[in-house]
C-alpha positions as CSV (number, residue, x, y, z in Angstrom):
1,M,-178.5,109.8,-43.6
2,P,-179.5,106.5,-45.3
3,G,-177.9,107.8,-48.5
4,D,-174.7,108.3,-46.6
5,V,-174.8,104.7,-45.3
6,N,-175.3,103.4,-48.8
7,K,-172.5,105.4,-50.2
8,W,-170.3,104.2,-47.3
9,T,-171.3,100.6,-48.0
10,I,-170.7,100.9,-51.7
11,G,-167.3,102.4,-51.0
12,L,-166.4,99.7,-48.6
13,L,-167.5,97.0,-51.1
14,G,-165.6,98.7,-53.8
15,G,-162.5,98.8,-51.7
16,L,-162.8,95.1,-50.8
17,I,-163.3,94.2,-54.4
18,G,-160.3,96.2,-55.4
19,A,-158.2,94.6,-52.7
20,I,-159.3,91.1,-53.7
21,S,-158.7,91.9,-57.3
22,A,-155.2,93.1,-56.5
23,G,-154.5,90.0,-54.4
24,L,-155.7,87.7,-57.1
25,G,-153.6,89.6,-59.5
26,L,-150.6,89.1,-57.4
27,V,-151.3,85.4,-57.0
28,L,-151.9,84.9,-60.7
29,F,-148.7,86.9,-61.4
30,Y,-146.8,84.6,-59.0
31,F,-148.1,81.4,-60.5
32,L,-147.6,82.7,-64.0
33,S,-144.1,83.7,-63.3
34,D,-143.4,80.3,-61.6
35,Y,-144.9,78.5,-64.6
36,L,-142.8,80.6,-67.1
37,N,-139.7,80.0,-65.0
38,R,-140.3,76.3,-64.9
39,K,-141.1,76.2,-68.6
40,A,-137.9,78.1,-69.4
41,Y,-135.9,75.8,-67.1
42,R,-137.3,72.7,-68.7
43,E,-136.6,74.1,-72.2
44,R,-133.0,74.7,-71.2
45,I,-132.8,71.1,-69.9
46,L,-134.3,69.7,-73.1
47,N,-132.1,71.9,-75.3
48,R,-129.0,70.5,-73.4
49,I,-130.3,67.0,-73.8
50,D,-130.8,67.6,-77.6
51,T,-127.2,68.9,-77.8
52,A,-125.8,65.9,-76.0
53,D,-127.8,63.5,-78.1
54,M,-126.5,65.2,-81.3
55,L,-122.9,64.9,-80.0
56,L,-123.5,61.2,-79.3
57,R,-124.8,60.7,-82.8
58,E,-121.7,62.4,-84.1
59,N,-119.6,60.0,-82.0
60,M,-118.3,62.8,-79.9
61,V,-118.8,60.6,-76.9
62,P,-116.7,62.3,-74.1
63,D,-118.4,65.7,-74.9
64,A,-121.8,64.1,-74.8
65,L,-121.1,62.2,-71.6
66,S,-119.9,65.5,-69.9
67,I,-123.3,67.1,-70.6
68,Y,-125.2,64.1,-69.4
69,N,-123.2,64.0,-66.2
70,D,-123.9,67.7,-65.6
71,L,-127.6,67.3,-66.3
72,L,-127.8,64.5,-63.7
73,Q,-126.9,67.0,-61.1
74,Q,-130.0,69.0,-62.0
75,V,-132.6,66.5,-63.0
76,S,-134.2,64.1,-60.5
77,G,-135.8,60.8,-61.3
78,A,-138.6,61.4,-58.8
79,K,-139.5,64.9,-60.2
80,D,-138.9,64.4,-63.9
81,P,-138.7,60.6,-64.6
82,E,-139.0,61.1,-68.4
83,A,-136.0,63.3,-68.8
84,Y,-134.0,61.5,-66.1
85,T,-134.5,58.0,-67.7
86,H,-133.5,59.5,-71.1
87,I,-130.3,60.9,-69.7
88,R,-129.5,57.7,-67.9
89,N,-130.1,55.6,-71.0
90,S,-127.9,57.9,-73.1
91,E,-125.2,57.9,-70.4
92,G,-125.2,54.1,-70.6
93,N,-124.9,54.3,-74.4
94,C,-121.8,56.6,-74.0
95,H,-120.2,54.1,-71.7
96,S,-121.1,51.2,-74.1
97,R,-119.4,53.1,-76.9
98,L,-116.3,53.8,-74.8
99,A,-116.1,50.1,-73.9
100,Q,-115.3,49.3,-77.5
101,S,-112.0,51.0,-77.3
102,V,-110.8,51.6,-73.7
103,N,-111.3,50.0,-70.3
104,K,-113.9,47.5,-71.6
105,V,-114.9,46.0,-68.3
106,E,-114.9,49.3,-66.4
107,E,-116.9,51.1,-69.0
108,I,-119.5,48.4,-69.7
109,T,-120.0,48.0,-65.9
110,R,-120.8,51.7,-65.8
111,A,-123.2,51.3,-68.7
112,I,-125.1,48.6,-66.9
113,Q,-125.3,50.8,-63.8
114,S,-126.8,53.6,-65.9
115,Y,-129.4,51.3,-67.6
116,E,-130.4,49.7,-64.3
117,E,-130.8,53.2,-62.7
118,A,-133.0,54.3,-65.5
119,L,-135.2,51.2,-65.1
120,K,-136.0,52.2,-61.5
121,Y,-138.0,55.2,-62.8
122,I,-139.7,53.7,-65.8
123,D,-143.2,52.4,-65.6
124,P,-143.5,49.9,-68.4
125,R,-147.3,50.6,-68.6
126,K,-146.9,54.3,-69.0
127,S,-143.6,54.3,-71.0
128,P,-143.4,51.0,-72.8
129,D,-141.0,52.3,-75.5
130,S,-138.5,53.6,-73.0
131,Y,-138.8,50.4,-71.0
132,A,-138.1,48.2,-74.0
133,L,-135.2,50.3,-75.3
134,T,-133.5,50.3,-71.9
135,Q,-134.0,46.5,-71.5
136,Y,-132.5,46.0,-75.0
137,N,-129.5,48.2,-74.2
138,L,-129.1,46.4,-70.8
139,G,-129.2,43.0,-72.5
140,S,-126.5,44.0,-75.0
141,A,-124.3,45.4,-72.2
142,Y,-124.6,42.2,-70.2
143,M,-123.6,40.2,-73.3
144,T,-120.5,42.4,-73.7
145,L,-119.6,41.9,-70.0
146,A,-120.0,38.2,-70.3
147,G,-117.0,38.1,-72.7
148,S,-114.8,39.1,-69.8
149,R,-116.2,37.6,-66.6
150,E,-118.8,35.2,-65.2
151,K,-120.0,34.3,-68.7
152,G,-123.0,32.1,-67.6
153,K,-124.2,34.6,-65.1
154,Y,-124.3,37.6,-67.4
155,I,-125.6,35.8,-70.4
156,M,-128.5,34.7,-68.3
157,K,-129.1,38.3,-67.4
158,S,-129.0,39.3,-71.0
159,V,-131.5,36.7,-71.9
160,H,-133.9,38.0,-69.2
161,A,-133.4,41.6,-70.5
162,F,-134.1,40.7,-74.1
163,R,-137.2,38.8,-73.1
164,E,-138.5,41.8,-71.2
165,A,-137.9,44.0,-74.3
166,L,-139.9,41.5,-76.4
167,K,-142.9,42.0,-74.1
168,V,-143.1,45.4,-75.8
169,Y,-141.4,44.8,-79.1
170,G,-144.1,42.7,-80.9
171,A,-143.5,41.5,-84.5
172,L,-146.5,43.6,-85.7
173,S,-146.2,46.7,-83.6
174,Y,-142.3,47.1,-83.7
175,P,-141.1,44.8,-86.5
176,V,-137.5,46.1,-86.7
177,N,-137.0,46.2,-83.0
178,H,-138.5,42.8,-82.6
179,A,-136.1,41.4,-85.2
180,M,-133.1,43.1,-83.6
181,T,-134.0,41.7,-80.2
182,Q,-134.7,38.2,-81.4
183,N,-131.3,38.2,-83.2
184,N,-129.5,39.1,-80.0
185,L,-131.6,36.6,-78.0
186,G,-130.5,33.9,-80.5
187,I,-126.8,34.9,-79.9
188,A,-127.3,34.8,-76.2
189,H,-128.9,31.3,-76.2
190,H,-126.2,30.0,-78.5
191,L,-123.5,31.2,-76.1
192,L,-125.4,29.6,-73.2
193,A,-125.4,26.3,-75.1
194,D,-121.6,26.1,-74.5
195,L,-122.2,26.1,-70.8
196,S,-125.3,24.2,-69.9
197,N,-128.6,22.7,-71.1
198,T,-127.1,22.5,-74.6
199,E,-130.0,21.1,-76.5
200,E,-132.5,23.4,-74.8
201,N,-130.5,26.5,-75.5
202,L,-129.8,25.5,-79.1
203,Q,-133.5,25.1,-79.6
204,S,-134.2,28.5,-78.0
205,S,-131.5,30.0,-80.3
206,L,-133.1,28.5,-83.4
207,L,-136.5,29.8,-82.4
208,A,-135.1,33.3,-81.8
209,Y,-133.3,33.4,-85.2
210,E,-136.4,32.2,-86.9
211,G,-138.3,35.0,-85.2
212,A,-135.8,37.5,-86.5
213,L,-136.1,36.0,-90.0
214,S,-139.9,36.6,-89.9
215,I,-139.0,40.3,-90.3
216,Y,-135.5,40.1,-91.9
217,T,-136.5,38.9,-95.3
218,I,-134.0,38.9,-98.2
219,D,-136.0,41.5,-100.1
220,A,-136.5,43.9,-97.2
221,Y,-133.4,43.5,-95.1
222,P,-130.8,41.5,-97.2
223,V,-127.8,42.1,-95.0
224,N,-129.6,41.3,-91.8
225,Y,-131.1,38.3,-93.5
226,A,-127.7,37.0,-94.5
227,S,-126.3,37.6,-91.0
228,V,-129.0,35.6,-89.3
229,Q,-128.7,32.8,-91.8
230,I,-125.0,32.3,-91.3
231,K,-125.6,32.2,-87.5
232,L,-128.5,29.8,-88.0
233,G,-126.2,27.5,-89.9
234,G,-123.8,27.4,-87.0
235,V,-126.6,26.4,-84.6
236,Y,-127.8,23.7,-87.0
237,R,-124.3,22.2,-87.1
238,E,-124.1,22.0,-83.4
239,F,-127.7,20.7,-83.1
240,A,-126.7,17.9,-85.5
241,K,-124.5,16.4,-82.7
242,F,-127.6,15.7,-80.6
243,S,-130.5,14.8,-82.9
244,N,-131.6,14.5,-86.6
245,T,-127.9,14.7,-87.6
246,E,-128.3,14.4,-91.4
247,S,-131.4,16.7,-91.5
248,N,-129.7,19.4,-89.3
249,L,-126.4,19.3,-91.3
250,A,-128.4,19.7,-94.5
251,K,-130.2,22.7,-93.0
252,A,-126.8,24.1,-92.0
253,V,-125.6,23.8,-95.6
254,Q,-128.8,25.5,-96.9
255,A,-128.5,28.3,-94.4
256,C,-124.9,29.0,-95.6
257,R,-126.1,29.0,-99.2
258,E,-128.8,31.5,-98.3
259,S,-126.3,33.8,-96.7
260,L,-124.2,33.6,-99.9
261,R,-127.2,35.0,-101.9
262,V,-126.2,38.3,-100.3
263,Y,-122.6,37.9,-99.2
264,T,-120.4,38.3,-102.3
265,G,-116.7,38.3,-102.2
266,D,-116.3,41.9,-103.4
267,K,-118.8,43.5,-101.0
268,Y,-118.6,41.3,-97.9
269,P,-115.3,39.5,-98.1
270,E,-115.1,38.4,-94.4
271,D,-118.7,37.1,-94.4
272,F,-118.2,35.4,-97.8
273,L,-115.1,33.6,-96.4
274,R,-116.9,32.6,-93.2
275,A,-120.0,31.2,-95.0
276,H,-117.8,29.1,-97.4
277,K,-115.8,27.8,-94.5
278,N,-118.9,26.8,-92.5
279,M,-120.5,25.2,-95.5
280,G,-117.3,23.2,-96.1
281,D,-117.4,22.0,-92.5
282,A,-121.0,20.9,-92.8
283,H,-120.4,19.0,-96.0
284,R,-117.4,17.2,-94.4
285,S,-119.6,16.2,-91.5
286,L,-122.3,15.0,-93.9
287,A,-119.8,13.0,-95.8
288,E,-119.4,10.7,-92.7
289,L,-123.1,9.9,-93.0
290,Q,-124.1,9.9,-96.7
291,H,-122.8,10.4,-100.2
292,E,-119.2,10.6,-99.0
293,T,-117.6,11.5,-102.3
294,E,-120.3,14.0,-103.3
295,N,-120.1,15.8,-100.0
296,L,-116.4,15.8,-99.9
297,L,-116.2,17.3,-103.3
298,S,-118.7,20.0,-102.2
299,A,-116.5,20.6,-99.1
300,V,-113.4,21.0,-101.4
301,Q,-115.4,23.5,-103.5
302,A,-116.5,25.5,-100.4
303,Y,-113.0,25.7,-99.0
304,T,-111.6,26.7,-102.3
305,G,-114.2,29.4,-102.5
306,A,-113.1,30.7,-99.0
307,L,-109.5,30.8,-100.3
308,K,-110.5,33.3,-102.9
309,I,-110.6,35.8,-99.9
310,A,-108.3,34.2,-97.3
311,T,-104.7,34.5,-98.5
312,A,-101.6,34.0,-96.5
313,G,-101.1,37.8,-96.7
314,T,-104.6,39.1,-96.0
315,Y,-106.1,36.5,-93.5
316,P,-103.2,34.3,-92.4
317,A,-104.9,32.5,-89.6
318,D,-108.0,31.8,-91.7
319,Y,-105.8,30.8,-94.6
320,A,-104.0,28.2,-92.5
321,E,-107.1,26.8,-91.0
322,I,-108.9,26.4,-94.4
323,Q,-105.8,24.8,-96.0
324,A,-105.7,22.3,-93.1
325,K,-109.4,21.5,-93.6
326,L,-108.8,21.3,-97.4
327,G,-106.0,18.8,-96.8
328,G,-108.3,16.7,-94.7
329,A,-111.0,16.7,-97.3
330,Y,-108.6,15.6,-100.0
331,K,-107.1,13.0,-97.8
332,D,-110.6,11.5,-97.2
333,L,-111.4,11.8,-100.9
334,A,-108.4,9.6,-101.7
335,R,-110.3,6.6,-100.4
336,S,-112.7,6.8,-103.3
337,G,-110.3,7.1,-106.2
338,E,-107.6,9.3,-107.8
339,T,-105.5,8.4,-104.8
340,Q,-102.1,9.7,-105.6
341,E,-103.4,13.0,-107.1
342,R,-105.7,13.7,-104.1
343,L,-103.1,12.7,-101.5
344,T,-100.6,15.0,-103.3
345,K,-103.1,17.8,-103.1
346,A,-103.7,17.0,-99.4
347,A,-99.9,17.1,-98.7
348,S,-99.7,20.4,-100.6
349,A,-102.6,21.9,-98.5
350,Y,-101.0,20.8,-95.2
351,G,-97.7,22.4,-96.4
352,E,-99.5,25.7,-97.1
353,A,-101.0,25.6,-93.6
354,L,-97.6,25.1,-92.1
355,R,-96.4,28.4,-93.7
356,I,-98.5,30.0,-91.0
357,Y,-98.6,27.4,-88.3
358,T,-95.2,27.6,-86.7
359,A,-94.3,25.8,-83.5
360,V,-93.8,29.1,-81.7
361,D,-97.0,31.0,-82.8
362,Y,-99.4,28.1,-83.2
363,P,-98.0,25.1,-81.4
364,V,-101.2,23.0,-81.3
365,Q,-102.1,23.6,-84.9
366,F,-98.5,23.1,-85.9
367,A,-98.4,19.7,-84.4
368,G,-101.8,18.7,-85.9
369,A,-100.8,19.8,-89.4
370,Q,-97.4,18.1,-89.2
371,A,-99.1,14.8,-88.1
372,Q,-101.6,15.0,-90.8
373,L,-98.9,15.8,-93.4
374,A,-96.9,12.8,-92.3
375,G,-100.0,10.6,-92.5
376,A,-100.6,11.8,-96.1
377,F,-97.0,10.8,-97.0
378,M,-97.5,7.4,-95.4
379,L,-100.7,6.8,-97.5
380,L,-98.8,8.0,-100.6
381,F,-96.1,5.4,-99.9
382,E,-98.8,2.7,-100.0
383,S,-99.4,3.5,-103.6
384,R,-95.9,4.6,-104.6
385,E,-93.1,2.9,-102.6
386,D,-90.7,5.8,-102.6
387,Q,-88.3,6.0,-99.6
388,E,-88.4,9.8,-99.9
389,L,-92.0,9.7,-98.8
390,L,-91.0,7.8,-95.7
391,L,-88.3,10.3,-94.9
392,S,-90.9,13.1,-95.3
393,A,-93.3,11.3,-93.0
394,I,-90.6,10.7,-90.4
395,Q,-89.8,14.4,-90.4
396,G,-93.5,15.3,-89.9
397,Y,-93.9,12.9,-87.0
398,T,-90.7,14.2,-85.4
399,E,-91.8,17.8,-85.7
400,A,-95.2,17.0,-84.2
401,L,-93.6,15.3,-81.2
402,K,-91.8,18.5,-80.3
403,V,-95.2,19.7,-79.2
404,R,-97.1,16.5,-78.4
405,T,-94.9,15.3,-75.6
406,Q,-95.7,12.4,-73.3
407,K,-96.4,14.8,-70.4
408,S,-98.7,17.3,-72.3
409,Y,-100.5,15.0,-74.8
410,P,-99.9,11.4,-73.7
411,L,-102.4,9.7,-76.1
412,D,-101.2,11.8,-79.1
413,F,-97.6,11.1,-78.1
414,A,-98.2,7.4,-78.1
415,A,-100.1,7.4,-81.5
416,L,-97.3,9.5,-83.1
417,Q,-94.6,7.2,-81.7
418,F,-96.4,4.2,-83.1
419,S,-96.6,5.8,-86.5
420,L,-93.0,6.9,-86.3
421,G,-92.0,3.3,-85.5
422,N,-93.9,2.1,-88.6
423,A,-92.2,4.6,-90.8
424,Y,-88.7,3.6,-89.6
425,R,-89.6,-0.1,-89.9
426,L,-90.6,0.5,-93.6
427,L,-87.5,2.6,-94.2
428,S,-85.3,-0.2,-92.9
429,R,-86.2,-2.1,-96.1
430,F,-84.4,0.5,-98.2
431,R,-81.5,1.8,-96.2
432,D,-79.5,1.5,-93.0
433,K,-81.5,-1.6,-91.9
434,E,-80.1,-2.0,-88.4
435,E,-80.1,1.7,-87.5
436,N,-83.6,2.3,-88.8
437,S,-84.8,-0.9,-87.1
438,R,-83.4,0.2,-83.8
439,K,-85.1,3.6,-84.2
440,A,-88.4,1.7,-84.9
441,V,-87.9,-0.3,-81.7
442,Q,-87.2,2.9,-79.7
443,A,-90.4,4.6,-81.0
444,Y,-92.5,1.5,-80.2
445,E,-91.1,1.4,-76.7
446,E,-91.9,5.0,-76.2
447,A,-95.5,4.3,-77.3
448,L,-95.7,1.4,-74.7
449,K,-95.0,3.9,-71.9
450,V,-98.5,5.2,-72.5
451,Y,-100.2,2.1,-73.8
452,T,-100.4,0.1,-70.6
453,A,-102.0,-3.4,-70.4
454,E,-104.5,-2.1,-67.9
455,N,-105.7,1.1,-69.7
456,F,-105.0,0.4,-73.4
457,P,-104.9,-3.3,-74.0
458,L,-105.8,-3.3,-77.7
459,D,-103.3,-0.5,-78.6
460,R,-100.6,-2.2,-76.6
461,R,-101.2,-5.5,-78.3
462,E,-100.9,-3.8,-81.7
463,V,-97.6,-2.1,-80.8
464,L,-96.2,-5.3,-79.3
465,F,-97.1,-7.2,-82.5
466,A,-95.2,-4.6,-84.6
467,L,-92.3,-4.7,-82.1
468,E,-92.0,-8.4,-82.3
469,K,-91.9,-8.3,-86.1
470,I,-89.1,-5.7,-86.1
471,R,-87.1,-7.6,-83.5
472,R,-87.2,-10.7,-85.7
473,I,-85.6,-8.7,-88.5
474,I,-82.9,-7.4,-86.2
475,T,-82.0,-10.8,-84.9
């Protein structure tokens, strides 16, 4: 009997153990199957992400965007934040690319929404790389949007985003990313300087560019080095308006020279042109403060260098702008010698600018170049009394007055009428004395409509003095 009990007990225990083993096996099978299913599902998701990323790299943006949009129906930020934020970031990159060609505001707004959505699920402590990249992308998108609406608001947002990225992108740990972000931060502060806190933002821009140049050396990153240098030169030129004028202008010149160590005319024609133009502008500004002739000659040399690239056929707007600047430099140089030769070159340069600057396409520039051309002819007349020069000056002033009307440009209108009156007064010495004298009187009286005794007493007195002289001749 006891033996039977033991056998029964052993059999019962065996059965229980078998049942438990079978149950555990089922549980293990269930969890293993679930794990394998989840693993296979995640592999499918990751494979599709890889495919979309590859399409984006190949610039097949609509195809990549279609996959990212489909993935967002399957991936949750709460359950899989790593995959979700990658998809959102890439989705934003797609919209940023599309904004370069179509629906700029609409697409860049969508890009911003994607980046901001990604940031909701990124913990900067756990995923610093993802956080910094998304902030960098967001800052770039805000800068793009600022070009179309609420400039100040969105540039401020871009500055904040870039500064957030720099909390991760240190110069030692992420040198290239650090330099890229500092470069963009410099651009953002430079743009802000046009709107508010000019000196403060220019100083911040300088610091950011200098931060970029700590990585972008000419040996390691020559093109990036040159790009930052040319932008740095622009900031120094603007800074010169507020403090240390000579020093900052000299730094602007040096920055342009540094960029030209890389920017050659054959490899980087547009950058070569821009660097020479900016350097010429800085030298002209320096000429007002020191070594006038030396700096003006350097300005002429710089503008002439720019014209190696900017021709009337290839870069018409740049060609006209540089020719007008060159005319101004020659006109200023004429004060220090070689007067007739330099004034003749000035007149020639203004004439070249007017090949592009027509009254219809460039009314403001047209009027400015015509007025400057007329002024050059008047100065030439002082050294060579040729009535043809007066006729050319009269033509220039008359053309300029087609744009600079009393209603639109009252002060320019008055100055031009006064100069026109002087030209007619001088011409009356050579021909049609009474007719040209009457035209001079008429021009002076037009100037007096603007030069009132209350607002412009000195200018009015000068015109009245000239008017009195011409009336004596008539009577």
